[in-house]
N, C-alpha and C positions, 0 to 999 in steps of 0.2 A: 157204553152207555146208550140207551135208546131215547127216543123222543119223549116218552112219558116220564122217564127218570129225569131228563133234562128240564122239562117244564116244572116238575116238583122242586128240583134243586134251585132253579132260578127264583121261584117264589119264596123258598126258604131263605135265600140270600138277599131278598129285598129288591130283586130286579123287576122291571116292568114287563110289558107285554112281549111275548116271544114272536119274532117275525122270521119268515122263510126268505132266504136269498138264494138266487140261482145266478151263477156268473160263468161267463166263458173264459177261455184262457186269456191271460192278459199280461202286459208288462208289469214289472215291479213298480210299486208306487214310491214316491219320495217319503222320507222320514217325516212323520207328523204325530200329533197328539190330539186327544179328544178331551172335552170337559166332563165326560161321563165314562164310567167303567163299562166294559162289554164282556159278556159271558157268551161263548159260542160253542156249538156242537157241530162238527163236520158230519154231513150225511152222505156225501159222495165226492169223489175226486180227492185232491190234496191241495193244501194251502201252506205256503211257507211264511212264517212270521219271524221277523227280525226285530229285536230291540237293541238298545245300546249295549246290552250284556250277553245276549244269546240269539241263536237262530235255531228254529225247530220246524220240521215238516209235520203237519197235522193231517191225519187220514181219517176215513170214515170211522165214527164211533169215538173219536178223541175230542176232549174238551179243552178249551183255551179260555183263560180269564185274563183280561188286559185292564189293569187299573187305570182310572182317570189320570191324565197327565203323563202317561208313559209314552216316550218317543218310540215309534215303531213304523214298520212298513210291511206290506203283505204282497205276496205273489201267488196267483192261482196256477195250478199245474196245467200241463198241456191239454188235458181233457176237459178243463173247466171243472165245475163242481157246485155243490149246494151245501148250505149250512143254516142252522137256526141261530139266532142271536137275540139277546135281551140286553137292555141298557139300564144303567143306574146312575143318577147324577151324583157327582162328588167322588 
């Protein structure tokens, strides 16, 4: 998926403004949840997402949707990376 397709999908699914995030390599976060859903598209690098039920490595071009209230943690790969993300309440 590319950026244009992601922006279109986010709008169709009722997500808000798309924002760009650039992050360096970092330690794994603690398990946490948000009061909003997040739709993300990895642009570069890799990100490992762990929920209570699964762990997956997301790479450039891959989409991740994390529903509100889902316990999860993320870890950025050794090169850091960038991603687009949009949020939706509830």
